[in-house]
C-alpha positions, 0 to 999 in steps of 0.5 A: 491477431499477433501480439507485438510486445513492443507496441504494447510496451510503448502504449504502457509507457505513454499510458503511465506518464500521459506524455509521448515525450516522457515515454520516448525518454524512458524507452530511449527512442524518438517521440516520432517512433512513439507516435508511429507505434501508437498509431499502428496499435490503434490501427491493429485494434481498430480503436482510438486509445488516446485523445491528443491535444496541444497541452495534454494526452488522455486515455479514451475509455478504450485506452483505459480498459486496455491499460488495466490489462496491460499494466499487470502484464508488463509488471509480471514480465519485469518480475520474470526477468528479475527472478531469471537475473537472480537465478543467473547473477544474484547480485542483480535481483531485488525484493519488491516489498509494499507496506505502510510507513507505519508497519515499516517503521514499527514492524518491519526494520529488524526483518529488513535488517535480517534479510540484508544480512542474509542477502546483501546483494539483493536490492530491497525496494520498499514502496509505501502506501495505505493497506488498500494501495498496497493490495492494488500494487500487488494485484498489478504485480508492482510488488512481490509481497506486501505486509498489510493490516487485516481485515482489508477489503482490497485483498482478493482471492488470488492472494496467498495470506499469512497471518504474522501478528495480532494486535489491538487499536487504542485511543490515546490522549495527553492528560494535561489537555484531556483529563479523561475521567476515571473509569471506562468510557463508552464509544458514545462518550468518547465522541465528545473528544475531537478524534484524530484518525487516519484518512478515509482511504485506509483499511484502518479508517474503514475498520473504525467507521464500521465499529462505530456504525455497529453501535449506531454511532456516526463517527466524525473525526476532527482530523484526518492524516495519512501518518500514525506518527503525525497522529501521535504528535498532534495528540502530544500537543493536545489536538485531540484523541488519536486512534493508533495500533498499539504497536506503536505506543512508545515507552517514553514518558510523554503524558500520552495514555490509553483510554480504557473503553467499556466496549471491547476493541476487536483484534486486528492482524498484520498479514503478508500476502503474495500472488499464489499463482506466481512463484516466489524467488528463494529470497522472497520465500525466505523473507516470508518464512521469517515474518511467519515464525 
């Protein structure tokens, strides 16, 4: 069958917003034009893509399947347009980067500053998310490059991965509230304290849970949050022992000290990843080169 890009573009916006009116506003067309386009697409495919009601719009199973394919395709087209704009008018291009707020704050700021000095006319779009979410964004072409923790089970074979930094995770505690005994602690002894860690939807949580399982221990955290900065703040006020990357440790005196462990903590890495099947712009290549130096 003939592929009508405009029909799939309308489908993408309706599926993304689950609203015919919001899709119409995004596309600068009438709501009736959106409805007619969806009807034509459904007739062409012989499938119902949306369930319509007076209050909401939902995707059918067929619609969900189609959206999984259309979303990365639309983003890929947008990326191609941006690279063409860069070649013809560099001021119109952008670098789309995905990374967690922790990696942005504690590691990427100097690289972003350098890139901005080198390419002042290129817009930098940073999208925050967990390492799993960043990998998904790269897979669907929503970003050009991600900087993420590794190991990361969400990274797939189509992604080219460049190691950029080795680090270790540490447990930190405020000694005013938790006078940790002298000498190293075992993981079993560590579980006597309330553990503060990242939410289970993160590669760091997956890493730590797997580590405790290797020692036949069940880790039940006292608090799970989406921000390492918040974990540090809660450790400062004595709510527990926080698990954070060592590059987040501040030199300021705040009574937070690393806990020495009997077991060796495995090394992890920060990596930069991009889709090896899609050419990077010259600006994106420069950013990667600075990271891996």
